[in-house]
C-alpha positions in Angstrom: 69.0 -67.1 35.6 69.1 -63.8 33.7 71.9 -61.5 34.4 72.4 -57.8 33.9 74.6 -54.9 35.0 73.9 -52.1 37.4 75.4 -48.6 37.3 78.2 -48.1 39.8 79.1 -51.8 39.9 82.1 -53.5 38.2 81.2 -54.1 34.6 82.5 -57.6 34.8 80.4 -58.5 37.8 77.1 -60.0 36.6 73.9 -59.0 38.5 70.9 -61.3 38.5 67.7 -59.6 37.1 64.3 -59.8 38.8 62.4 -62.9 37.9 59.0 -61.3 37.8 57.8 -57.9 36.6 56.5 -57.1 40.1 60.0 -57.5 41.5 61.5 -54.8 39.2 62.5 -51.5 40.7 64.1 -48.3 39.5 67.4 -49.7 40.7 66.8 -53.2 39.3 64.9 -52.7 36.0 64.4 -55.0 33.0 66.3 -54.0 29.9 64.3 -53.7 26.7 65.9 -56.8 25.3 64.6 -58.8 28.2 61.1 -57.3 28.2 60.4 -57.5 24.5 60.7 -61.3 24.2 58.5 -61.8 27.2 55.8 -59.6 25.7 56.1 -61.5 22.4 55.9 -64.8 24.3 52.8 -63.7 26.2 51.1 -62.5 23.0 52.0 -65.7 21.2 50.0 -67.6 23.7 46.8 -65.8 22.7 44.5 -67.8 20.4 43.5 -66.6 17.0 40.4 -64.4 16.8 37.8 -63.3 14.2 38.0 -59.5 13.9 35.6 -57.3 12.0 36.4 -54.0 10.5 36.9 -51.9 7.4 39.8 -52.3 5.0 42.2 -49.3 4.7 45.6 -48.7 3.0 45.6 -52.1 1.3 49.0 -52.8 -0.2 50.7 -55.9 -1.7 54.3 -56.9 -1.3 55.2 -60.1 -3.1 52.9 -62.8 -1.8 51.6 -60.8 1.3 48.9 -58.2 1.7 49.3 -55.4 4.2 46.3 -53.5 5.4 44.8 -51.6 8.2 41.6 -52.9 9.8 39.6 -50.0 11.1 36.6 -49.9 13.4 33.6 -48.3 11.7 32.3 -46.6 14.8 35.5 -45.5 16.7 38.8 -44.1 15.4 40.7 -47.3 16.2 42.7 -49.6 13.9 44.9 -52.6 13.7 47.7 -53.6 11.3 47.1 -56.9 9.6 49.2 -59.1 7.2 47.4 -61.6 5.0 48.6 -64.1 2.4 47.5 -62.9 -1.0 46.2 -66.3 -1.8 43.7 -66.0 1.1 42.0 -63.1 -0.6 42.2 -64.3 -4.2 38.6 -65.6 -4.3 37.3 -62.1 -3.3 38.8 -60.5 -6.4 38.3 -56.8 -6.8 35.7 -56.7 -4.0 38.6 -56.9 -1.5 39.7 -53.2 -1.7 39.8 -50.1 0.5 36.5 -49.6 2.2 35.4 -53.2 2.1 33.7 -54.5 5.2 35.4 -57.8 6.2 36.1 -60.2 9.0 39.5 -61.8 9.2 40.8 -64.8 11.2 44.1 -63.6 12.7 46.6 -64.3 15.4 48.2 -61.4 17.3 52.0 -61.0 16.9 54.4 -58.8 18.8 57.5 -57.7 16.9 60.2 -57.3 19.6 62.6 -55.2 17.4 59.9 -52.6 16.5 57.8 -52.9 19.7 54.6 -53.0 17.7 51.6 -55.3 17.8 50.1 -56.7 14.6 48.0 -59.5 13.4 48.8 -62.2 11.0 45.6 -63.4 9.3 45.1 -66.6 7.4 41.5 -66.2 6.3 39.3 -63.3 5.2 35.6 -63.0 4.4 33.5 -60.2 3.2 30.5 -59.2 5.4 27.5 -60.1 3.3 24.8 -57.7 2.3 22.2 -59.7 4.1 24.2 -59.5 7.3 24.7 -55.8 7.0 21.0 -55.3 6.4 20.2 -57.4 9.5 22.6 -55.3 11.6 21.0 -52.1 10.3 17.5 -53.4 11.1 18.6 -54.4 14.6 20.1 -50.9 15.1 16.9 -49.4 13.7 14.9 -51.3 16.3 17.1 -50.1 19.1 17.0 -46.5 18.1 13.3 -46.6 17.5 12.8 -48.0 21.0 14.7 -45.1 22.4 12.3 -42.7 20.6 14.9 -41.2 18.2 12.5 -41.6 15.3 9.4 -40.2 17.0 7.6 -37.4 15.2 7.3 -35.5 18.5 11.1 -35.0 18.4 11.0 -33.4 15.0 11.0 -29.6 14.7 9.6 -27.7 11.7 11.9 -25.9 9.3 12.0 -22.1 9.3 10.0 -20.6 6.5 12.9 -18.5 5.3 16.3 -19.4 6.7 19.0 -16.7 6.6 21.9 -19.2 6.5 21.7 -22.8 5.4 24.4 -25.2 6.7 25.4 -27.7 4.0 27.3 -30.9 4.6 28.4 -32.4 1.3 31.1 -34.2 -0.6 34.4 -32.5 -1.4 33.7 -33.2 -5.0 30.3 -34.1 -6.4 27.0 -32.8 -7.7 25.2 -32.6 -4.4 26.6 -29.2 -3.5 25.8 -27.8 -6.9 22.2 -29.2 -6.9 21.5 -27.8 -3.4 23.1 -24.4 -3.9 22.0 -23.6 -7.4 18.4 -24.8 -6.9 18.1 -22.9 -3.6 19.4 -19.7 -5.0 17.2 -20.0 -8.1 14.3 -20.1 -5.8 15.5 -17.5 -3.3 18.6 -15.5 -4.5 19.3 -14.0 -1.1 19.9 -17.3 0.8 23.4 -17.8 2.2 25.3 -21.0 2.7 27.8 -22.2 5.2 29.3 -25.3 3.5 31.4 -28.1 5.1 33.0 -30.3 2.5 33.7 -33.8 3.9 34.3 -37.4 2.9 30.8 -39.0 2.4 31.9 -42.6 2.0 34.6 -44.9 3.3 36.2 -45.0 6.7 36.5 -41.3 7.2 32.9 -40.4 6.4 31.4 -41.0 9.9 33.9 -38.8 11.9 34.0 -36.1 9.3 30.2 -35.8 8.8 29.6 -36.0 12.5 32.1 -33.2 13.2 30.6 -31.1 10.4 27.1 -31.5 11.8 28.3 -30.5 15.3 30.2 -27.5 14.0 27.2 -26.2 12.0 24.8 -26.8 14.9 27.1 -24.7 17.2 27.0 -21.8 14.7 24.2 -19.4 15.8 23.9 -18.0 12.3 22.8 -21.4 10.8 19.0 -21.8 10.7 18.9 -25.3 9.1 21.4 -28.0 8.4 21.3 -30.1 5.2 23.3 -33.3 4.9 23.4 -34.1 1.1 25.0 -36.9 -0.9 24.4 -38.1 -4.4 23.4 -41.7 -5.2 25.6 -44.7 -4.6 25.7 -48.4 -3.8 24.4 -49.8 -0.6 27.9 -50.1 0.8 28.6 -46.4 -0.1 25.7 -45.2 1.9 26.5 -47.4 5.0 28.1 -44.4 6.9 24.7 -42.7 7.0 23.3 -45.7 8.9 26.2 -45.7 11.4 25.0 -45.4 15.0 27.5 -42.7 15.9 26.5 -40.5 13.0 22.7 -41.1 13.6 23.0 -40.2 17.3 25.0 -37.1 16.4 22.1 -36.1 14.0 19.5 -36.8 16.7 21.5 -34.5 19.1 21.5 -31.7 16.6 19.3 -28.8 18.0 19.2 -27.0 14.6 16.5 -28.4 12.2 18.3 -31.1 10.1 17.4 -32.2 6.6 18.6 -35.5 5.2 19.1 -35.7 1.4 21.1 -38.9 1.0 21.1 -40.8 -2.4 18.0 -41.1 -4.5 14.4 -41.5 -3.5 14.7 -45.3 -3.2 17.6 -45.1 -0.7 16.6 -45.0 3.0 19.6 -44.8 5.4 18.8 -44.4 9.1 19.7 -40.8 8.9 16.5 -40.2 7.0 14.5 -41.5 10.0 16.1 -39.4 12.7 16.3 -36.2 10.6 13.6 -33.5 11.0 12.8 -33.7 7.3 13.7 -36.3 4.7 14.3 -35.1 1.2 14.4 -37.6 -1.6 17.3 -36.0 -3.4 19.6 -33.0 -2.9 17.5 -31.0 -5.4 14.4 -31.8 -3.4 16.2 -30.6 -0.3 16.8 -27.2 -1.9 13.1 -27.0 -2.7 12.2 -27.9 0.9 14.5 -25.5 2.8 13.7 -22.2 1.0 10.5 -20.9 -0.6 10.3 -20.1 -4.3 10.3 -16.3 -4.6 8.3 -16.5 -7.8 5.6 -18.6 -6.2 5.6 -16.4 -3.1 5.2 -13.3 -5.2 2.4 -15.0 -7.2 0.7 -16.0 -3.9 1.0 -12.4 -2.6 -0.6 -11.1 -5.9 -3.3 -13.7 -5.7 -4.0 -12.9 -2.0 -4.2 -9.2 -2.9 -6.6 -10.0 -5.7 -8.7 -12.1 -3.5 -8.8 -9.5 -0.8 -9.7 -6.8 -3.3 -12.4 -8.9 -4.7 -13.8 -9.8 -1.3 -13.8 -6.1 -0.2 -15.4 -5.0 -3.5 -18.1 -7.7 -3.2 -18.7 -6.8 0.4 -19.1 -3.1 -0.4 -21.4 -3.9 -3.4 -23.5 -6.2 -1.2 -23.8 -3.6 1.6 -24.6 -0.8 -1.0 -27.4 -2.9 -2.5 -28.7 -3.5 1.0 -28.7 0.2 1.8 -30.5 0.9 -1.5 -33.1 -1.7 -0.6 -33.7 -0.2 2.8 -33.7 3.4 1.4 -36.5 2.4 -1.0 -38.8 1.4 1.8 -41.5 4.0 2.7 -40.4 4.3 6.2 -36.9 5.4 5.1 -38.1 7.3 2.0 -40.4 9.6 4.2 -39.2 9.0 7.8 -41.6 11.7 9.0 -44.6 9.4 8.1 -44.3 7.7 11.4 -44.0 11.0 13.3 -46.9 12.8 11.6 -49.7 11.3 13.8 -47.7 12.1 16.9 -47.1 15.6 15.7 -50.8 16.2 15.1 -51.6 14.8 18.6 -48.9 17.0 20.0 -50.4 20.1 18.3 -53.9 19.2 19.6 -52.5 18.7 23.1 -50.7 22.0 22.9 -53.8 23.9 21.7 -56.0 22.2 24.3 -53.4 23.0 26.9 -53.4 26.6 25.9 -57.2 26.8 26.0 -57.4 25.2 29.4 -54.6 27.5 30.6 -56.3 30.6 29.2 -59.6 29.6 30.8 -57.9 28.9 34.1 -56.1 32.2 34.0 -59.3 34.1 33.1 -61.2 32.4 35.9 -58.5 33.1 38.3 -58.4 36.8 37.2 -62.1 37.1 37.8 -61.7 35.6 41.2 -58.8 38.0 42.0 -61.0 40.9 41.0 -63.8 39.8 43.2 -61.5 39.1 46.1 -59.8 42.5 45.6 -63.3 44.1 45.9 -64.0 42.2 49.0 -60.6 43.2 50.4 -61.2 46.8 49.6 -64.6 46.6 51.2 -63.2 45.1 54.3 -60.1 47.2 54.3 -59.6 49.7 57.2 -58.6 52.2 54.6 -62.1 52.0 53.1 -63.5 52.7 56.6 -61.2 55.6 57.1 -62.3 57.0 53.8 -65.9 57.1 55.1 -64.7 59.5 57.9 -63.6 57.1 60.6 -60.2 57.4 62.3 -58.0 55.0 64.2 -56.6 56.3 67.6 -53.5 54.7 69.1 -52.2 55.3 72.6 -48.7 56.1 73.6 -47.9 52.4 73.6 -49.2 52.0 70.1 -52.3 50.1 71.1 -55.6 51.0 69.6 -57.7 53.1 72.0 -61.1 51.5 72.2 -62.5 53.1 75.5 -61.8 56.3 77.4 -60.3 54.2 80.1 -57.5 53.2 77.8 -56.0 56.8 78.0 -55.2 59.3 80.7 -55.0 63.1 80.8 -51.9 64.3 79.2 -51.3 61.3 77.0 -50.3 62.0 73.4 -52.4 60.1 71.0 -51.7 59.2 67.4 -54.8 59.7 65.2 -54.8 58.0 61.8 -57.3 59.3 59.1 -57.9 58.3 55.5 -55.2 60.6 54.0 -52.7 60.7 56.9 -52.3 61.0 60.6 -52.1 63.6 63.3 -51.2 63.9 67.0 -53.6 64.9 69.8 -53.2 65.4 73.6 -55.8 64.1 76.0 -57.2 66.9 78.1 -59.5 64.8 80.1 -60.5 61.2 79.7 
């Protein structure tokens, strides 16, 4: 039975330790020297396992190789020891960045409290197997619609700021920047220099894309890398990086390797450029070409306007040469003559009507004068009116003493009735 000591108890008095971990308490804990062997014993019962990862920090010490086996998708790693003879057949291919599977048994080192793996076999992941995995991932992402043309957005005609993700040292940055500025000198760049191959490529490129996508000044993002082997370009077919590119809201251009290389990033990007130089030509217009297009458009517009004016002028001359437009009054002459005849006839008819009416007026005036009382009075007759203004026609109409009004041709006079 394990024994220990408790604080406040005689140092010479042994105290039994709990048999199980569940029985430990703050008052009755396990000392480290007791726990570490138990963990080592538990780990030692685990069977060996085949583990896949990427080789990092490969070092040799005597007959042993020490390396870190890193997951290619997540930032997780394991420490592995391997006999040098187990990797002898791989030669120089077994180096940092190599994609391998190792047969290893977990080991817990009680003194350091660390977990490691002791491997006895190692094998490189073959090119065919990598291609098969990429094809499988390609099918999965295609089924999710990440490669659909409907998701792709057009690039802006003239971006103000271009975000560039490129290697810390390499020709890709120079190819993109120099060619873009040669085409449009005013273009600006926001550059993120990252590792573009090896275990650090995926997290660094992913972080750079996210950072540029979050920058409101950046109008388009270009991920550029020069050529390389198939293994060098594997990070750009990594699921984590491809999904980060698909989530980028800013238009993204993939310019990875040469025109024959086709990582999965090309399929999810909004535009695939065959080379970094081609990317520079795609993201900005050529100021010389645009100026030539403007000049050509102005020339075409001027020629079109000139031709239209000439055509319309010729049409006007044609119509002006027609008799109807040469002497427009030709059509009006017959109507003018008819109008004049109608006017003269109207005048004649009106004169005749007026003359006839005047003759009638004279005759009627004579008749009126003949029938007028004034004419009768001129012949010596008079009109006598009684006091009430009525005409006296009989003696009975008046009485003695009435004052009468007598109207003659040239005036009137008053008269008194002496006797009726």
